[in-house]
C-alpha positions as CSV (number, residue, x, y, z in Angstrom):
1,X,92.8,75.7,152.7
2,X,90.8,76.7,150.4
3,X,88.7,79.9,150.5
4,X,85.0,78.4,150.3
5,X,84.1,81.8,148.2
6,X,86.4,79.7,145.2
7,X,83.8,77.2,144.7
8,X,80.9,77.9,142.4
9,X,77.5,78.0,143.8
10,X,75.7,75.5,141.4
11,X,72.3,77.0,142.1
12,X,73.3,80.2,140.9
13,X,74.7,79.1,137.5
14,X,72.5,80.2,134.6
15,X,71.6,77.6,132.1
16,X,72.7,76.9,128.5
17,X,70.5,78.4,125.9
18,X,70.6,77.8,122.2
19,X,71.3,75.1,120.2
20,X,75.1,76.0,119.4
21,X,75.7,76.5,122.7
22,X,74.1,72.9,124.0
23,X,76.1,71.5,121.5
24,X,79.5,72.4,122.4
25,X,78.6,71.7,125.8
26,X,77.7,68.0,125.2
27,X,80.9,67.5,122.6
28,X,83.1,69.1,125.6
29,X,81.4,67.0,128.5
30,X,82.1,64.2,126.3
31,X,85.7,64.9,127.0
32,X,85.3,65.4,130.3
33,X,83.7,62.2,130.9
34,X,85.9,59.9,129.2
35,X,89.5,61.5,129.6
36,X,91.2,63.4,132.0
37,X,92.6,65.6,129.3
38,X,92.4,69.6,130.0
39,X,89.8,71.8,128.0
40,X,90.1,75.2,126.2
41,X,87.5,77.4,125.4
42,X,88.1,80.1,123.1
43,X,86.6,82.5,121.5
44,X,85.1,86.1,120.9
45,X,84.3,88.6,123.8
46,X,80.7,87.7,124.9
47,X,80.0,84.5,123.4
48,X,79.1,82.6,126.1
49,X,82.4,80.7,126.8
50,X,82.2,81.2,130.6
51,X,78.8,80.0,130.6
52,X,79.2,76.9,129.2
53,X,82.3,76.1,131.4
54,X,80.2,76.9,134.3
55,X,77.5,74.3,133.1
56,X,80.1,72.0,132.4
57,X,81.6,72.1,136.0
58,X,77.9,72.0,137.6
59,X,76.9,68.8,135.6
60,X,80.5,67.1,136.0
61,X,80.4,68.3,139.9
62,X,77.0,66.3,140.4
63,X,77.3,63.3,138.6
64,X,80.8,62.7,140.2
65,X,79.7,64.2,143.7
66,X,82.5,66.4,143.6
67,X,83.5,70.2,144.4
68,X,83.8,72.5,141.5
69,X,86.0,75.9,141.3
70,X,86.0,79.0,139.7
71,X,88.9,81.3,139.5
72,X,89.8,84.0,136.9
73,X,93.8,84.6,136.1
74,X,95.8,88.1,136.3
75,X,99.2,89.2,136.1
76,X,99.4,89.6,139.8
77,X,98.8,86.2,140.7
78,X,102.1,83.6,141.8
79,X,102.0,80.1,142.1
80,X,102.0,80.5,145.7
81,X,98.3,82.6,145.7
82,X,97.1,80.1,142.9
83,X,98.3,77.1,143.2
84,X,100.5,75.6,146.0
85,X,103.5,77.4,148.1
86,X,105.1,78.7,151.1
87,X,102.8,81.3,153.4
88,X,103.8,83.2,156.4
89,X,101.8,81.9,159.1
90,X,102.1,82.7,162.9
91,X,106.1,83.5,162.3
92,X,107.2,80.8,160.5
93,X,106.5,79.4,156.7
94,X,104.8,76.7,155.9
95,X,103.0,75.1,152.7
96,X,99.6,75.9,151.9
97,X,97.6,74.9,149.0
98,X,96.3,77.7,146.7
99,X,92.8,76.8,145.2
100,X,94.1,74.6,141.9
101,X,95.7,72.2,144.4
102,X,92.9,71.9,146.6
103,X,91.0,70.8,143.4
104,X,93.8,68.4,142.5
105,X,93.4,66.6,146.0
106,X,89.3,66.3,146.1
107,X,89.2,65.1,142.4
108,X,87.1,68.4,141.7
109,X,86.6,70.6,138.6
110,X,88.1,74.1,138.3
111,X,87.2,76.5,135.8
112,X,90.0,79.0,135.1
113,X,88.6,82.0,133.3
114,X,90.5,84.6,131.3
115,X,93.3,82.9,131.1
116,X,94.8,84.9,128.1
117,X,94.4,88.0,131.0
118,X,97.5,86.6,132.8
119,X,101.1,86.2,131.4
120,X,103.0,83.5,129.9
121,X,104.8,82.5,133.3
122,X,101.5,82.0,134.5
123,X,100.7,79.8,132.1
124,X,103.8,77.8,132.1
125,X,103.3,77.1,135.5
126,X,99.9,74.5,134.5
127,X,102.2,72.5,132.3
128,X,103.6,69.9,135.1
129,X,99.3,69.4,136.1
130,X,98.3,69.3,132.8
131,X,100.8,66.4,131.9
132,X,99.4,62.8,132.2
133,X,101.2,62.1,135.6
134,X,99.3,65.8,136.7
135,X,101.5,66.9,140.0
136,X,102.7,70.0,141.2
137,X,105.0,70.9,143.8
138,X,107.0,73.2,146.5
139,X,109.9,72.2,148.4
140,X,109.7,68.6,149.6
141,X,105.8,68.8,149.2
142,X,104.0,67.1,146.0
143,X,100.6,67.1,145.2
144,X,99.2,64.1,142.7
145,X,95.5,65.0,140.9
146,X,92.9,62.8,142.3
147,X,92.0,60.7,139.1
148,X,88.4,62.9,139.2
149,X,90.3,66.2,139.0
150,X,89.5,67.8,135.9
151,X,90.3,71.2,134.5
152,X,88.5,73.9,131.9
153,X,90.5,77.1,130.9
154,X,88.5,80.0,129.1
155,X,89.9,82.8,127.0
156,X,89.3,85.4,124.6
157,X,91.9,84.9,121.6
158,X,94.6,87.0,121.7
159,X,94.0,89.0,118.8
160,X,91.7,91.4,121.5
161,X,93.7,94.2,123.3
162,X,94.8,92.7,126.8
163,X,95.3,89.3,125.7
164,X,98.6,87.4,125.8
165,X,99.8,84.8,123.6
166,X,99.9,81.0,124.6
167,X,103.5,79.3,125.3
168,X,103.7,76.3,123.0
169,X,104.7,74.0,125.2
170,X,100.9,74.9,127.9
171,X,99.1,75.1,124.4
172,X,100.0,71.5,123.1
173,X,98.5,69.9,126.8
174,X,94.9,71.3,125.5
175,X,92.1,69.6,123.9
176,X,90.9,73.3,122.3
177,X,86.7,73.9,121.4
178,X,86.6,77.3,119.5
179,X,83.2,78.9,120.3
180,X,81.8,81.5,117.7
181,X,78.8,84.0,118.4
182,X,75.6,81.9,118.2
183,X,73.3,82.7,115.2
184,X,70.8,85.2,115.8
185,X,67.6,83.4,116.7
186,X,70.2,81.9,119.7
187,X,70.9,85.4,120.4
188,X,67.5,86.6,121.0
189,X,67.1,83.7,123.3
190,X,70.1,84.8,125.1
191,X,69.2,88.3,125.7
192,X,65.9,87.5,127.0
193,X,67.9,85.2,129.2
194,X,69.5,88.0,130.3
195,X,66.6,90.3,130.2
196,X,64.8,88.4,132.6
197,X,67.4,87.7,135.1
198,X,69.1,91.3,135.5
199,X,65.5,93.7,134.9
200,X,62.9,93.2,137.6
201,X,60.8,95.1,135.6
202,X,58.2,93.3,133.1
203,X,59.5,93.0,129.9
204,X,57.4,94.7,127.3
205,X,59.3,95.4,124.6
206,X,58.1,93.7,121.6
207,X,60.0,90.4,119.7
208,X,60.4,92.8,116.5
209,X,62.2,95.2,118.5
210,X,64.8,92.9,120.1
211,X,65.4,91.2,116.4
212,X,66.1,94.1,114.9
213,X,68.2,95.8,118.0
214,X,70.5,91.7,117.3
215,X,71.0,92.4,113.8
216,X,72.2,96.0,114.3
217,X,74.6,94.6,116.7
218,X,75.7,91.8,114.4
219,X,76.2,94.3,111.7
220,X,78.4,96.7,113.8
221,X,80.3,93.5,115.2
222,X,83.8,92.9,114.7
223,X,87.0,91.3,115.4
224,X,88.1,95.1,116.7
225,X,84.8,96.4,118.1
226,X,83.3,92.9,119.5
227,X,79.8,93.7,120.6
228,X,78.0,90.9,122.6
229,X,74.3,89.9,123.7
230,X,75.2,91.9,126.8
231,X,75.1,94.9,124.7
232,X,72.2,93.9,123.1
233,X,70.6,93.3,126.4
234,X,71.0,97.0,127.6
235,X,69.6,98.0,125.0
236,X,66.5,96.1,125.6
237,X,66.2,97.0,129.3
238,X,66.8,100.9,128.7
239,X,64.1,100.6,126.2
240,X,61.9,98.5,128.1
241,X,62.0,101.2,131.0
242,X,61.6,103.8,128.6
243,X,58.5,102.2,127.7
244,X,57.1,102.0,131.2
245,X,57.5,105.5,131.7
246,X,55.5,106.1,129.4
247,X,52.9,103.5,129.6
248,X,50.2,105.9,129.6
249,X,50.7,107.1,126.5
250,X,48.8,105.9,122.8
251,X,51.0,103.3,121.2
252,X,49.3,104.6,117.8
253,X,51.2,108.0,117.6
254,X,53.6,107.9,115.1
255,X,57.0,109.9,115.1
256,X,58.1,112.4,112.7
257,X,60.3,110.3,111.4
258,X,57.5,107.7,110.1
259,X,54.9,110.4,109.4
260,X,56.7,112.1,106.8
261,X,55.2,110.7,103.5
262,X,59.3,110.8,101.9
263,X,60.8,108.9,104.9
264,X,57.9,106.4,105.2
265,X,58.7,103.8,102.4
266,X,62.4,104.2,102.6
267,X,62.5,103.6,106.4
268,X,60.3,100.6,106.1
269,X,62.5,99.0,103.9
270,X,65.4,99.3,106.2
271,X,63.5,98.2,109.1
272,X,62.1,94.8,107.0
273,X,65.9,94.1,106.1
274,X,66.6,93.4,109.8
275,X,63.4,92.5,111.2
276,X,62.7,90.1,108.0
277,X,66.1,88.8,107.8
278,X,66.0,89.7,103.8
279,X,65.3,92.7,101.6
280,X,61.7,93.4,101.3
281,X,60.5,91.7,97.7
282,X,57.2,93.5,97.4
283,X,54.7,96.8,99.1
284,X,53.2,94.2,100.9
285,X,56.1,93.0,102.7
286,X,56.3,96.8,104.1
287,X,53.2,96.1,105.9
288,X,54.0,93.0,107.7
289,X,52.8,93.5,111.5
290,X,56.3,93.0,112.7
291,X,57.5,96.2,110.9
292,X,54.4,98.0,112.1
293,X,55.1,96.9,115.5
294,X,58.5,98.4,115.7
295,X,57.4,101.1,113.9
296,X,54.8,101.7,117.1
297,X,57.5,101.2,119.3
298,X,59.9,103.4,118.0
299,X,57.2,106.2,118.2
300,X,56.4,105.6,121.3
301,X,59.7,106.5,122.8
302,X,60.7,108.4,119.9
303,X,63.0,108.0,117.6
304,X,65.6,110.2,119.1
305,X,65.5,108.3,122.3
306,X,66.2,105.2,120.3
307,X,69.1,106.3,118.6
308,X,70.2,107.6,122.2
309,X,69.4,104.1,124.0
310,X,71.4,102.7,121.3
311,X,74.5,104.6,121.4
312,X,74.6,104.3,125.2
313,X,74.5,100.0,125.2
314,X,76.8,99.7,122.0
315,X,79.8,101.7,124.0
316,X,79.7,104.7,121.8
317,X,80.4,107.1,124.7
318,X,83.1,105.0,125.7
319,X,87.2,105.1,124.6
320,X,87.5,101.7,123.3
321,X,90.8,100.4,122.5
322,X,90.5,99.5,118.3
323,X,94.2,99.0,118.5
324,X,95.3,100.6,115.3
325,X,91.7,101.0,114.0
326,X,90.0,104.4,113.9
327,X,87.7,104.4,116.7
328,X,85.5,107.9,115.8
329,X,84.8,106.4,112.2
330,X,83.2,103.1,114.2
331,X,81.4,105.5,115.9
332,X,79.9,107.5,112.8
333,X,79.2,104.0,111.3
334,X,77.0,103.0,114.1
335,X,75.6,106.5,114.3
336,X,74.6,106.5,111.2
337,X,73.1,102.7,110.8
338,X,70.5,102.8,113.5
339,X,67.7,103.6,111.7
């Protein structure tokens, strides 16, 4: 029998926030509700695919009163461990269900995450399950899926290091949905959600600072350097902890970076573009309260501390695999673009 740990705890699944995520959730659920077709949600790392899939599973499981399962693929898995196979028990071989076969029999829904972190041979084992007959077999035992059985795959696309391409016969059986990084406003909502869940301290980072961090992240993000809301959330939490340590200091003090008259206007124009979302049209735009608030925030923790937090949060100190791209050039770009 399947280990109960492979079942999703529906109460612990974070809600989908943001317009794009909710729209994708609705479109995917329409397919789950009205067909038996397998779903494949693909997109860049950190875009929120797994959360959407888990919300699909929760909604489906509650509506149909069926169990929901979750599994991550890896190259070490076999048909025996994952789907169905012969296992040694009390000195003899017997046929035992893996998590997929168990889900098929019970008419549940299963999330198969990190699909492209496996190998093609593992993906090909799903082919008969994804057919209209939806069957799997080992020896003389065959399991036909219950009509309520549903399967949802999640994966990064293969351009990211460590991901495999899909076999054609596997891909032909899927209904695919691409989920890109959400819009900036949605990413702000997601960052707030992550910070609220992960940081036990009161969040005192101003919205202007969060917007600045998110816009910086979006500028630095690329297919080869996939920064996500996780990185932005780390930066917000570290800034928050820094602020709390300095809570007795005055917000009115100004860092020398802003106090220097030669730097002030140039720095504020740089800040305004990220916080306001556009180039400042006049000097009045530079006195917008959001810009003033951000300047005070950075002054409170110090420009150099703020830069260090961004570098720490944006993987600057990690040897990230960029393929043929120059990692050092990417790091220099981030370092010179912070403020």
